[in-house]
C-alpha positions as CSV (number, residue, x, y, z in Angstrom):
1,M,-4.7,50.6,5.7
2,K,-3.5,48.7,2.6
3,N,-0.7,47.0,4.5
4,I,-3.2,45.6,7.1
5,G,-5.3,44.0,4.4
6,L,-2.2,42.6,2.7
7,V,-1.0,41.1,6.0
8,R,-4.4,39.6,6.6
9,L,-4.4,38.1,3.1
10,L,-0.9,36.7,3.6
11,I,-1.8,35.2,7.0
12,L,-4.9,33.6,5.5
13,G,-2.9,32.1,2.6
14,V,-0.3,30.6,5.0
15,A,-3.0,29.2,7.2
16,L,-4.7,27.6,4.2
17,V,-1.4,26.0,3.0
18,L,-0.7,24.6,6.4
19,T,-4.2,23.2,6.8
20,M,-4.0,21.5,3.5
21,Q,-0.6,20.0,4.3
22,A,-1.9,18.7,7.7
23,C,-4.8,16.8,5.9
24,G,-2.4,14.9,3.7
25,S,-3.7,13.0,0.8
26,D,-6.0,10.1,0.6
27,G,-4.4,7.1,-0.9
28,P,-1.1,5.4,-0.7
29,K,2.3,7.1,-0.1
30,P,5.2,6.4,-2.4
31,I,7.4,3.5,-1.5
32,N,11.1,4.3,-2.0
33,Y,12.2,1.0,-3.5
34,G,15.7,0.0,-2.7
35,K,15.7,2.3,0.4
36,D,12.5,1.8,2.5
37,Q,12.5,-1.2,5.0
38,C,9.6,-3.6,5.6
39,A,7.9,-2.6,8.8
40,H,7.6,-6.3,9.7
41,C,10.7,-8.2,8.6
42,K,13.0,-5.2,8.2
43,M,14.2,-6.3,4.7
44,T,14.8,-3.5,2.1
45,I,11.8,-3.3,-0.2
46,S,13.2,-3.9,-3.7
47,D,10.5,-5.6,-5.8
48,A,7.7,-3.2,-6.9
49,R,5.5,-6.1,-8.0
50,F,5.1,-7.1,-4.3
51,G,5.8,-4.0,-2.2
52,S,2.6,-3.3,-0.1
53,Q,1.4,-0.7,2.3
54,L,-1.1,0.0,4.9
55,V,-2.2,3.5,5.9
56,T,-3.5,4.2,9.4
57,T,-6.6,6.3,10.3
58,K,-4.1,9.1,11.3
59,G,-2.5,8.9,7.8
60,R,0.8,7.2,8.7
61,P,2.0,4.7,6.1
62,Y,3.7,1.4,6.9
63,H,5.6,-0.2,3.9
64,F,6.1,-4.0,3.4
65,D,8.1,-6.1,1.0
66,D,5.3,-8.6,0.6
67,V,1.6,-8.7,1.3
68,Q,2.1,-11.6,3.8
69,C,4.4,-9.4,5.8
70,M,1.6,-6.8,6.0
71,V,-0.9,-9.4,7.1
72,A,1.6,-10.8,9.7
73,F,2.3,-7.3,11.0
74,V,-1.4,-6.8,11.8
75,K,-1.9,-10.3,13.1
76,A,1.0,-9.9,15.4
77,G,-0.7,-6.9,17.0
78,S,1.8,-4.4,15.8
79,I,-1.2,-2.2,14.9
80,A,-4.8,-2.8,15.7
81,P,-7.0,-3.6,12.7
82,E,-9.4,-0.8,13.6
83,D,-6.5,1.7,13.3
84,V,-6.0,0.7,9.6
85,S,-7.6,3.1,7.1
86,R,-6.7,1.1,4.0
87,Y,-4.5,-1.7,2.7
88,Y,-2.7,-1.2,-0.6
89,V,-1.1,-3.8,-2.8
90,P,0.5,-3.3,-6.2
91,D,-1.2,-4.3,-9.5
92,Y,1.2,-7.1,-10.7
93,A,0.6,-6.1,-14.3
94,N,1.4,-2.4,-13.5
95,E,3.9,-2.8,-10.7
96,N,4.4,0.8,-9.7
97,K,0.7,1.4,-9.0
98,L,-0.6,0.7,-5.5
99,L,-4.3,0.0,-5.3
100,P,-6.8,-0.6,-2.5
101,A,-6.6,-4.3,-1.7
102,E,-10.3,-4.9,-1.4
103,G,-11.8,-5.9,-4.7
104,L,-8.5,-6.8,-6.4
105,F,-8.0,-10.3,-7.9
106,L,-5.4,-12.3,-6.1
107,L,-3.3,-15.2,-7.2
108,R,-1.0,-17.4,-5.0
109,S,1.6,-19.4,-6.8
110,E,4.9,-20.7,-5.6
111,S,6.5,-19.8,-9.0
112,L,5.8,-16.1,-8.4
113,K,8.6,-16.1,-5.8
114,S,7.8,-13.0,-3.8
115,P,10.4,-11.6,-1.4
116,M,9.1,-13.3,1.8
117,R,7.6,-16.2,-0.1
118,G,4.0,-15.2,0.4
119,D,3.9,-15.7,-3.3
120,V,0.7,-13.6,-3.8
121,A,0.2,-11.2,-6.6
122,A,-2.8,-8.8,-7.1
123,F,-4.4,-7.7,-10.3
124,A,-6.8,-4.9,-11.1
125,N,-8.7,-7.0,-13.5
126,E,-9.3,-10.7,-14.0
127,A,-8.0,-10.8,-17.6
128,D,-4.5,-9.9,-16.3
129,L,-4.7,-12.5,-13.6
130,E,-5.6,-15.1,-16.3
131,K,-2.5,-14.3,-18.3
132,V,-0.3,-14.8,-15.3
133,W,-2.1,-17.9,-14.1
134,E,-1.6,-19.5,-17.6
135,V,2.2,-19.2,-17.0
136,H,2.5,-19.7,-13.2
137,G,-0.6,-21.7,-12.3
138,G,-1.7,-21.4,-8.6
139,E,-4.8,-20.7,-6.9
140,R,-7.2,-17.6,-7.0
141,L,-8.2,-16.3,-3.6
142,P,-10.2,-13.5,-2.1
143,W,-8.6,-10.8,0.1
144,E,-10.2,-12.3,3.2
145,D,-8.4,-15.7,2.7
146,L,-5.1,-14.0,3.3
147,W,-6.1,-13.4,6.9
148,K,-6.8,-17.1,7.7
């Protein structure tokens, strides 16, 4: 009788672990800089200040070497906008941290020199944008303007 209870508990535990793995995690998936390729232009993603990501509603991540590659990928019809759960871009001041793109402060400046020359950097706060703007100049823009 004890063995049947133990087997049931073991099966329940395995089922719980498998269920949690299937759900995945909300949020961005790690980009393997120097190894992962841009889903749009196929360049190796090497600069963490610009590496971007979109995650589909099914949880599949697509990595990009530049936010403009991500925008071009969606605009080209490679994925339908309604199939995108969230867009992530790195905080330029904290380059290894991908954040949801909506609500970030964006700066476009030719002197930023991003990999595909989109030359757009994102910032979690306006104070960090101001510091970079003082050095690089450029124009501030909302997320929606990248899609025009």
